[in-house]
C-alpha positions, 0 to 999 in steps of 0.5 A: 534509519532516519525518520522525519517525525517531530514527535513520538507516537501520541495517544489517538485522542491527543492527535488533534490537540497535539497538531494544534499545539504544533501549529501554534509553536511553529513546528508545523506550518501551513504551506504557501498553497494550503489545501482547499475543499475543491482542489483535486487531491491528487495534485496536492498529495502528488506534489508532496516529496516528504512525509507529514512530520506527525505521529504515524496514523492511517486516516480514512479508508483505503481509497479515501484517506491519507497518511501521517508520519509515513516511513520509507521502505529502504530502496535496497534491503537484505532481501528486497529492492524497490522498483519505479523509484521515480514515483516516490511511492515506497512510503507506508505506515511503520506497521506495513514497512515492518511487515514487508521486510519480514515477508521478504526475509522469511521468503528466503526459506522458500527459495526466493533470493529476494523480492521486487517491491512495487508501489506502496503509498506516496509520502503523505498517502492520499490519491495518486496522480496515476494508477491506483484508486487505493494505496491512500493510507499507507496500508497497501503494497504491491509485491512483484511475482518476478524474483529479485535478481542476485545483484543490485539493479540500477536506477534505469533498470528499476524504471524499465524492467517489466514484471512477468505475467503469470498467465498463459496467453489468451486464457484465464490459467496460470502458466506452470512454467512461470507460476511455481510452488515457490510463488504459491508459498510466498503468497501463503506466507504473506496471507498468514501474517497477523497484520494481513487483511487481504491479498488480491490476486488474479482469479487464475492465481487464486485457482492455482492457490486453491489447488496448491493448498492441500488440507491447510486452507485457512489462509485462502480466505484472505486471498481475494480474486480481482481484476489485474494482479497477474504480475504482482500480488497486493497486500493490504493490512488492517488498521493499526492500533492508534489510527483513529478514524481508519476504516477497515473493510468488512471481513472476507466471506467465510470459507476458502473462496474456492467454490462458486465465487471463484467459478464466477470469476473464471467465467466470461461474465466478469470480463464481458462489458455490459454494453459492448463497444462503450467505455465507462465514464471516468469518475471525477477526481477526488477533491479535498472535500471528499477526504477526511478533514484531517487530511488537509492538515496532513497535506499542509504540514511543513517541516519543523521550524526553528524552536522558540526560545526556551521551548523544547522540541518534542523528542524524535523517535529513535 
């Protein structure tokens, strides 16, 4: 797989010095419209079609950050297919890409032909033009709960096929005809991976997993109930080694999360507006000033220029 990187992984302490040297030598150049503090960050990151040609690094927090040296998840793999190709959101930190591939291949032993993979991150991470508040640092991935068919989907099908809700209509319960033990086993497999920090699912799916788990309950702590997430589950991994400035969430609370917390999620309270008939005021879009300063370098980094005479290029990754 071709990786558009201009250097091998550098020790984190050398990141800023290496970037400055790359700028000086012309390996990284500022774009014609460099990032400025008050520009809506989603517009700048949304326009980037390729990854920043830098060593892999998740920068900032899951909902306020960016991604250097991203890798693409191949749109077709031995046990997965990427959906919604027009979004160009199949990019992630190399650790996340490796994890998704491993989960997909391993799921075959639990009755899955393969997985349909939704959004990861944009080529340089950052805020998205639509949808997610998180998925900004290349450590988040959405995996559909609709099984992959036994054929390669066309580009049109990948845009138009809808994922299937796992819920019964009108109630906060899973439909056992849709959400099966194979679905529970897939989520358990993802939750047990050492890189996994959290898995987000609809509260009704969390309840089904609590009932499924039996005496093997340690992995349930990682699975967190959240709004939405009834047709896919969201995998979030911890900050990889070498990503200085990457901010993990606090660890989940102790226990399996199947008690009072889940009871609250399944009650009416979380779903009832505080002021009926009113809509929450939308938050203003994040600007570059809201992101770590290094994200300006990431969004401005350009493809390597021609090497200077007698100046060797840093070796690419294999």
